[in-house]
KOLDRENNU-959350 format. One line per 3 residues: number of its first residue (from 1); their letters; for each residue x, y, z of N, C-alpha, C, O. Coordinates in nm, 2 decimals. Example, Ala and Ser with C-alpha at 12.3 -4.5 7.8 and 13.67 -1.06 7.14 Angstrom:
2
1> as> 1.32 -0.57 0.78 1.23 -0.45 0.78 1.32 -0.33 0.78 1.42 -0.33 0.85 | 1.28 -0.22 0.71 1.37 -0.11 0.71 1.29 0.00 0.79 1.34 0.11 0.80
This chain:
110
1> mdi> 10.69 9.28 10.61 10.58 9.29 10.70 10.61 9.38 10.82 10.53 9.45 10.87 | 10.74 9.38 10.86 10.77 9.46 10.98 10.75 9.61 10.96 10.72 9.68 11.05 | 10.76 9.65 10.83 10.74 9.79 10.80 10.60 9.84 10.84 10.58 9.95 10.88
4> fyv> 10.50 9.75 10.82 10.36 9.78 10.86 10.35 9.81 11.01 10.30 9.91 11.05 | 10.41 9.72 11.08 10.41 9.74 11.23 10.48 9.87 11.27 10.42 9.94 11.35 | 10.59 9.89 11.22 10.67 10.01 11.26 10.60 10.14 11.22 10.58 10.23 11.31
7> ild> 10.55 10.15 11.10 10.48 10.27 11.06 10.35 10.29 11.14 10.32 10.40 11.18 | 10.27 10.18 11.15 10.14 10.19 11.22 10.16 10.22 11.37 10.08 10.30 11.43 | 10.26 10.16 11.43 10.29 10.19 11.57 10.33 10.34 11.58 10.28 10.41 11.68
10> hls> 10.41 10.39 11.49 10.45 10.53 11.50 10.33 10.62 11.48 10.31 10.72 11.56 | 10.24 10.59 11.39 10.13 10.68 11.36 10.02 10.67 11.47 9.94 10.76 11.48 | 10.03 10.57 11.55 9.93 10.55 11.66 9.96 10.64 11.77 9.88 10.66 11.87
13> qph> 10.08 10.70 11.77 10.13 10.79 11.88 10.12 10.94 11.82 10.22 10.98 11.76 | 10.01 11.01 11.84 10.00 11.14 11.79 10.11 11.23 11.83 10.16 11.23 11.95 | 10.16 11.31 11.74 10.26 11.41 11.77 10.39 11.35 11.81 10.46 11.41 11.90
16> npn> 10.42 11.24 11.76 10.55 11.17 11.79 10.66 11.26 11.74 10.66 11.30 11.62 | 10.76 11.29 11.82 10.87 11.38 11.78 10.96 11.32 11.67 11.03 11.39 11.60 | 10.96 11.19 11.66 11.04 11.12 11.56 10.96 11.12 11.43 10.91 11.01 11.39
19> rvv> 10.96 11.22 11.35 10.88 11.23 11.23 10.94 11.17 11.11 10.88 11.17 11.00 | 11.07 11.13 11.12 11.14 11.08 11.01 11.07 10.96 10.95 11.08 10.93 10.82 | 10.99 10.88 11.03 10.92 10.76 10.98 10.82 10.80 10.87 10.80 10.73 10.77
22> ihk> 10.76 10.92 10.89 10.66 10.96 10.79 10.71 11.08 10.70 10.62 11.15 10.65 | 10.83 11.09 10.69 10.89 11.19 10.60 10.85 11.33 10.63 10.83 11.41 10.54 | 10.82 11.36 10.75 10.78 11.49 10.80 10.65 11.54 10.73 10.64 11.66 10.70
25> lee> 10.56 11.45 10.71 10.43 11.49 10.65 10.35 11.55 10.75 10.36 11.53 10.87 | 10.25 11.63 10.71 10.16 11.70 10.80 10.07 11.60 10.87 10.01 11.52 10.80 | 10.06 11.62 11.00 9.98 11.53 11.08 9.84 11.59 11.10 9.83 11.68 11.19
28> dpm> 9.74 11.56 11.03 9.61 11.60 11.05 9.52 11.48 11.03 9.50 11.43 10.92 | 9.46 11.43 11.14 9.39 11.31 11.14 9.27 11.30 11.04 9.21 11.20 11.01 | 9.22 11.42 11.00 9.10 11.42 10.91 9.14 11.45 10.77 9.05 11.45 10.68
31> rft> 9.26 11.46 10.73 9.30 11.50 10.60 9.38 11.40 10.52 9.46 11.33 10.58 | 9.36 11.39 10.39 9.43 11.30 10.30 9.42 11.37 10.17 9.34 11.45 10.14 | 9.51 11.33 10.08 9.51 11.38 9.94 9.42 11.29 9.85 9.45 11.17 9.84
34> pav> 9.31 11.34 9.80 9.22 11.26 9.72 9.29 11.19 9.60 9.26 11.08 9.57 | 9.39 11.25 9.54 9.47 11.19 9.43 9.54 11.06 9.48 9.56 10.97 9.40 | 9.59 11.07 9.60 9.66 10.95 9.66 9.56 10.84 9.68 9.59 10.72 9.64
37> let> 9.44 10.87 9.73 9.34 10.77 9.75 9.30 10.71 9.61 9.29 10.58 9.60 | 9.28 10.79 9.51 9.24 10.74 9.38 9.35 10.65 9.32 9.32 10.55 9.26 | 9.48 10.69 9.34 9.59 10.61 9.28 9.59 10.47 9.35 9.60 10.37 9.28
40> vss> 9.58 10.47 9.48 9.59 10.35 9.56 9.47 10.26 9.53 9.48 10.14 9.51 | 9.35 10.32 9.52 9.23 10.25 9.49 9.23 10.18 9.35 9.17 10.08 9.33 | 9.31 10.24 9.26 9.32 10.19 9.13 9.42 10.08 9.12 9.44 10.02 9.01
43> gmt> 9.49 10.05 9.23 9.59 9.95 9.23 9.73 9.99 9.18 9.82 9.91 9.17 | 9.74 10.12 9.16 9.87 10.17 9.12 9.96 10.21 9.23 9.91 10.23 9.35 | 10.09 10.22 9.21 10.18 10.26 9.31 10.18 10.41 9.31 10.19 10.48 9.21
46> cdy> 10.18 10.47 9.43 10.17 10.61 9.45 10.31 10.67 9.46 10.41 10.61 9.51 | 10.33 10.79 9.40 10.45 10.86 9.40 10.47 10.93 9.53 10.38 11.00 9.58 | 10.58 10.91 9.60 10.61 10.97 9.73 10.60 11.12 9.72 10.56 11.18 9.82
49> asl> 10.63 11.18 9.61 10.62 11.33 9.60 10.48 11.38 9.61 10.46 11.50 9.64 | 10.38 11.29 9.59 10.24 11.34 9.60 10.19 11.33 9.74 10.07 11.37 9.77 | 10.27 11.28 9.84 10.22 11.27 9.97 10.23 11.40 10.05 10.34 11.46 10.04
52> rya> 10.13 11.44 10.11 10.13 11.56 10.19 10.09 11.54 10.33 10.15 11.61 10.42 | 10.01 11.45 10.36 9.96 11.42 10.50 10.00 11.28 10.55 10.03 11.20 10.47 | 10.01 11.27 10.68 10.04 11.14 10.73 9.94 11.03 10.68 9.98 10.92 10.66
55> ndf> 9.82 11.07 10.67 9.72 10.97 10.62 9.75 10.93 10.47 9.71 10.82 10.44 | 9.82 11.01 10.40 9.86 10.97 10.27 9.96 10.85 10.28 9.96 10.76 10.19 | 10.05 10.86 10.38 10.14 10.75 10.40 10.07 10.62 10.44 10.11 10.52 10.39
58> vll> 9.97 10.63 10.52 9.89 10.52 10.55 9.82 10.46 10.43 9.83 10.34 10.40 | 9.77 10.54 10.34 9.71 10.50 10.22 9.82 10.43 10.13 9.79 10.33 10.07 | 9.94 10.49 10.13 10.04 10.43 10.05 10.07 10.29 10.09 10.08 10.20 10.01
61> ivg> 10.09 10.26 10.22 10.12 10.13 10.27 10.00 10.03 10.25 10.02 9.91 10.23 | 9.88 10.09 10.26 9.76 10.00 10.23 9.77 9.96 10.09 9.73 9.84 10.06 | 9.81 10.04 10.00 9.83 10.00 9.86 9.93 9.89 9.84 9.92 9.81 9.74
64> wlf> 10.03 9.88 9.93 10.12 9.77 9.92 10.06 9.63 9.93 10.11 9.53 9.88 | 9.94 9.63 10.00 9.87 9.50 10.02 9.83 9.44 9.89 9.82 9.31 9.89 | 9.81 9.51 9.79 9.78 9.45 9.66 9.89 9.39 9.59 9.87 9.31 9.50
67> sls> 10.02 9.41 9.64 10.13 9.36 9.57 10.22 9.26 9.65 10.33 9.23 9.62 | 10.16 9.22 9.76 10.23 9.12 9.84 10.25 8.99 9.77 10.16 8.95 9.69 | 10.37 8.93 9.78 10.40 8.81 9.70 10.35 8.68 9.76 10.33 8.58 9.70
70> yra> 10.33 8.68 9.89 10.30 8.56 9.96 10.17 8.57 10.04 10.14 8.66 10.11 | 10.08 8.46 10.02 9.95 8.46 10.09 9.97 8.45 10.24 9.89 8.50 10.32 | 10.08 8.39 10.28 10.11 8.38 10.43 10.13 8.52 10.49 10.08 8.55 10.60
73> ser> 10.19 8.61 10.41 10.21 8.75 10.46 10.07 8.82 10.47 10.04 8.89 10.57 | 9.98 8.79 10.37 9.85 8.85 10.38 9.77 8.80 10.50 9.71 8.88 10.57 | 9.78 8.67 10.52 9.71 8.61 10.64 9.76 8.67 10.77 9.69 8.70 10.86
76> lll> 9.90 8.68 10.78 9.96 8.74 10.90 9.92 8.88 10.93 9.89 8.92 11.04 | 9.92 8.96 10.83 9.88 9.10 10.84 9.73 9.11 10.89 9.70 9.20 10.97 | 9.65 9.03 10.84 9.51 9.02 10.88 9.49 8.97 11.02 9.43 9.04 11.10
79> srg> 9.56 8.86 11.05 9.54 8.80 11.18 9.60 8.88 11.29 9.55 8.88 11.41 | 9.70 8.96 11.26 9.77 9.05 11.36 9.69 9.18 11.38 9.73 9.27 11.46 | 9.59 9.20 11.30 9.51 9.32 11.31 9.57 9.44 11.24 9.52 9.56 11.27
82> lvd> 9.68 9.43 11.17 9.74 9.54 11.11 9.66 9.61 11.00 9.67 9.73 10.98 | 9.59 9.53 10.93 9.50 9.59 10.82 9.39 9.68 10.89 9.37 9.79 10.85 | 9.33 9.62 10.99 9.23 9.70 11.06 9.29 9.82 11.13 9.23 9.93 11.13
85> kaf> 9.41 9.81 11.18 9.48 9.92 11.25 9.50 10.03 11.15 9.48 10.15 11.18 | 9.55 10.00 11.03 9.57 10.10 10.92 9.45 10.17 10.89 9.45 10.29 10.89 | 9.34 10.10 10.86 9.21 10.17 10.83 9.16 10.24 10.95 9.08 10.34 10.93
88> gll> 9.19 10.20 11.07 9.14 10.27 11.19 9.21 10.41 11.20 9.15 10.49 11.27 | 9.32 10.42 11.14 9.39 10.55 11.15 9.34 10.65 11.05 9.36 10.77 11.06 | 9.26 10.61 10.95 9.21 10.69 10.84 9.08 10.75 10.88 9.00 10.69 10.96
91> ped> 9.05 10.87 10.83 8.92 10.93 10.86 8.80 10.86 10.79 8.82 10.79 10.69 | 8.69 10.88 10.84 8.57 10.82 10.78 8.54 10.90 10.64 8.54 11.02 10.64 | 8.53 10.82 10.54 8.52 10.87 10.41 8.46 10.76 10.32 8.51 10.64 10.33
94> agi> 8.37 10.79 10.23 8.31 10.69 10.14 8.42 10.62 10.05 8.42 10.50 10.03 | 8.51 10.70 10.00 8.62 10.65 9.92 8.71 10.55 9.99 8.75 10.45 9.94 | 8.74 10.59 10.12 8.82 10.50 10.20 8.75 10.37 10.23 8.81 10.26 10.24
97> drl> 8.62 10.38 10.26 8.53 10.26 10.28 8.54 10.17 10.16 8.55 10.05 10.18 | 8.53 10.23 10.04 8.54 10.15 9.92 8.67 10.08 9.90 8.68 9.96 9.86 | 8.78 10.15 9.94 8.91 10.10 9.94 8.92 9.98 10.04 8.98 9.88 10.00
100> rtk> 8.87 10.00 10.15 8.87 9.89 10.26 8.80 9.77 10.21 8.86 9.66 10.22 | 8.69 9.78 10.14 8.61 9.67 10.09 8.70 9.60 9.98 8.70 9.48 9.98 | 8.76 9.67 9.90 8.84 9.62 9.79 8.97 9.54 9.85 9.00 9.43 9.81
103> vma> 9.03 9.60 9.95 9.15 9.54 10.01 9.11 9.41 10.08 9.17 9.31 10.07 | 9.00 9.41 10.16 8.96 9.29 10.23 8.92 9.18 10.13 8.95 9.07 10.16 | 8.85 9.22 10.02 8.82 9.12 9.92 8.94 9.06 9.86 8.95 8.94 9.84
106> hlq> 9.04 9.14 9.84 9.17 9.09 9.78 9.24 9.00 9.88 9.29 8.89 9.85 | 9.25 9.04 10.01 9.32 8.96 10.11 9.25 8.83 10.15 9.31 8.74 10.19 | 9.12 8.83 10.14 9.04 8.71 10.18 8.99 8.63 10.06 8.91 8.54 10.08
109> rp> 9.05 8.65 9.94 9.01 8.57 9.83 9.06 8.43 9.85 9.15 8.40 9.92 | 8.98 8.33 9.78 9.02 8.19 9.80 9.15 8.15 9.74 9.19 8.04 9.75
């Protein structure tokens, strides 16, 4: 769970000189790779080699939410606002909105 906080904290600071956290990906707040979104939305694990933008890395970690082993981790990520923070870093896009709906349904399931 700590990785979510570290990555999201880093990405919340535009033009952070310590780019190692995001593997030196291009920082453009409006861009992401459609194939990364498609892969994550389908519940599959994304290949790091396909990441081009910092937003792709956000999508990658959002995809991890589908494979968390413990419900307590899911509840903590939600209650600490980290899921909202992740989606808040992403541009407005219909596909991202659909992914958010899918993620929230998964995390809030009974």
